[in-house]
C-alpha positions as CSV (number, residue, x, y, z in Angstrom):
1,X,100.2,51.7,116.1
2,X,100.5,52.6,119.5
3,X,98.1,55.5,121.5
4,X,98.8,58.6,122.4
5,X,98.6,58.9,126.1
6,X,98.8,61.4,128.4
7,X,101.2,62.9,130.5
8,X,100.6,63.1,134.3
9,X,103.7,65.1,134.0
10,X,102.4,68.3,133.2
11,X,70.8,77.9,135.0
12,X,68.9,76.4,132.7
13,X,64.9,76.0,133.0
14,X,63.9,72.2,133.7
15,X,61.2,72.1,131.3
16,X,63.7,73.6,128.2
17,X,67.1,72.5,129.2
18,X,69.4,73.5,126.0
19,X,70.7,70.4,124.0
20,X,74.2,69.2,124.4
21,X,74.5,71.2,121.0
22,X,73.5,74.5,121.9
23,X,75.6,74.1,125.1
24,X,78.3,73.6,123.0
25,X,77.5,76.4,120.5
26,X,77.4,79.0,123.1
27,X,81.2,78.5,124.0
28,X,81.7,80.5,120.9
29,X,79.3,83.4,121.6
30,X,80.8,86.3,123.7
31,X,77.1,88.3,123.8
32,X,76.3,87.0,127.4
33,X,78.9,87.4,129.9
34,X,77.9,84.5,132.0
35,X,78.5,82.2,128.9
36,X,81.9,84.5,128.4
37,X,83.2,83.4,131.5
38,X,85.6,80.3,131.7
39,X,83.5,77.9,133.6
40,X,84.7,75.1,135.9
41,X,82.8,72.3,136.8
42,X,83.8,70.7,139.9
43,X,82.8,67.2,140.9
44,X,82.9,66.2,144.7
45,X,80.9,64.5,147.1
46,X,82.4,65.3,150.1
47,X,81.2,68.9,151.7
48,X,84.8,69.4,153.0
49,X,86.5,68.7,149.9
50,X,83.9,70.3,148.0
51,X,84.6,73.4,150.1
52,X,88.7,73.1,149.6
53,X,88.1,73.1,146.0
54,X,85.6,76.2,145.9
55,X,88.5,78.1,147.9
56,X,91.4,77.0,146.0
57,X,89.7,77.8,142.8
58,X,87.8,81.0,144.0
59,X,91.3,82.6,143.5
60,X,91.0,82.0,139.5
61,X,88.9,84.3,137.2
62,X,86.8,81.3,136.7
63,X,82.9,80.9,137.2
64,X,81.8,77.2,139.6
65,X,79.8,75.1,138.7
66,X,79.1,72.0,141.4
67,X,78.1,68.7,140.8
68,X,77.9,66.1,144.1
69,X,77.7,62.8,142.0
70,X,79.0,61.7,138.6
71,X,75.5,61.6,136.7
72,X,74.8,65.7,138.0
73,X,78.3,66.1,136.5
74,X,77.3,64.5,133.4
75,X,74.2,66.4,133.4
76,X,75.6,69.9,133.8
77,X,77.9,68.8,130.9
78,X,75.3,68.3,128.5
79,X,73.7,71.5,129.3
80,X,76.4,74.1,130.5
81,X,79.5,75.4,128.8
82,X,82.2,73.7,130.4
83,X,85.6,74.3,130.2
84,X,87.5,72.7,132.3
85,X,86.3,69.9,135.4
86,X,88.1,68.4,138.4
87,X,86.7,64.8,139.0
88,X,86.7,63.0,142.1
89,X,87.2,59.4,141.6
90,X,85.0,58.3,143.9
91,X,81.1,59.3,143.7
92,X,77.7,58.3,144.1
93,X,75.3,57.4,141.4
94,X,78.3,57.0,138.8
95,X,82.2,57.5,139.9
96,X,84.3,59.8,138.2
97,X,85.7,57.6,135.9
98,X,82.6,56.0,134.3
99,X,81.5,59.9,134.6
100,X,84.5,60.7,132.3
101,X,84.1,58.1,129.7
102,X,79.9,58.9,129.3
103,X,81.6,62.8,128.7
104,X,83.8,61.2,126.2
105,X,81.4,59.9,124.4
106,X,79.1,62.6,124.5
107,X,81.7,64.6,123.0
108,X,82.7,62.1,120.7
109,X,78.9,62.1,119.5
110,X,78.8,65.7,118.9
111,X,82.2,66.0,117.0
112,X,83.0,68.6,119.8
113,X,86.9,68.7,121.0
114,X,87.8,67.8,124.3
115,X,87.2,69.4,127.9
116,X,90.1,69.2,130.0
117,X,89.1,66.5,132.7
118,X,91.5,66.6,135.8
119,X,91.4,63.6,137.9
120,X,91.2,64.6,141.9
121,X,92.0,61.9,144.4
122,X,93.3,60.5,147.3
123,X,94.2,57.3,145.4
124,X,98.2,58.0,144.5
125,X,99.1,54.5,143.2
126,X,100.6,54.3,139.4
127,X,97.5,51.5,138.6
128,X,95.0,54.7,139.9
129,X,96.5,57.1,137.5
130,X,96.7,54.3,134.4
131,X,92.8,54.0,135.4
132,X,92.7,57.6,134.7
133,X,94.2,57.3,131.4
134,X,92.1,54.6,130.5
135,X,89.1,56.8,131.0
136,X,90.6,59.3,129.3
137,X,91.0,62.0,131.8
138,X,93.8,64.5,130.7
139,X,95.7,65.0,134.4
140,X,95.6,63.7,137.8
141,X,95.8,65.5,141.1
142,X,96.1,63.8,144.3
143,X,94.5,65.0,147.9
144,X,95.3,67.1,149.4
145,X,95.6,69.5,146.7
146,X,99.0,71.8,146.7
147,X,98.5,75.5,145.0
148,X,101.7,75.0,143.2
149,X,99.9,71.8,141.6
150,X,97.2,73.6,140.6
151,X,98.8,76.1,139.3
152,X,100.6,73.9,137.4
153,X,97.5,72.0,135.7
154,X,96.0,75.6,134.5
155,X,99.4,76.3,133.1
156,X,99.0,73.1,131.2
157,X,95.4,73.1,130.6
158,X,94.2,76.4,130.6
159,X,97.1,78.6,129.9
160,X,95.4,81.9,129.7
161,X,93.5,82.3,132.9
162,X,94.8,84.1,135.7
163,X,95.4,83.3,139.1
164,X,95.5,86.9,140.1
165,X,91.8,87.9,140.0
166,X,89.4,87.2,142.0
167,X,86.6,85.1,140.6
168,X,83.9,87.4,138.5
169,X,81.2,85.3,140.1
170,X,81.5,84.9,143.9
171,X,78.8,82.2,144.5
172,X,79.3,79.0,142.9
173,X,76.3,77.3,141.4
174,X,75.4,74.3,142.7
175,X,73.5,70.9,141.5
176,X,72.6,69.0,144.2
């Protein structure tokens, strides 16, 4: 039976960080404004690329979380409510492909739905796209990212997210 492949066309306390299950349960709570905000994790180790991604994504009505390596991205995913991830492929400690595989394993273990993960890379060969598919990423953007490509990505993976309003939280939360 052929497997369905995605199409590319289209601050917790460290002493008492919430469990993954607690973080996932927060997705359904609307009492806390922070939890109600659409939250995007940017996993990117290059400072310039990180600032570009922050500038592009600040146009959307979303809260931004930052991770400078794959290990921190996985850690944030375990402890925070994350609605969408933009994952660089080449990062220290744990690359984007391996970080995605870990995140997918966490989701499976907890019976959670897949969080949209968008590969962000300078690699543009079809073989690179196939690596992203194999890691269970949902979409693929190549650097430099164009505004229209980003809008297309949101129309597919977060259709209700507004482009027009400024972000609710002008400062992003950084994890390293």
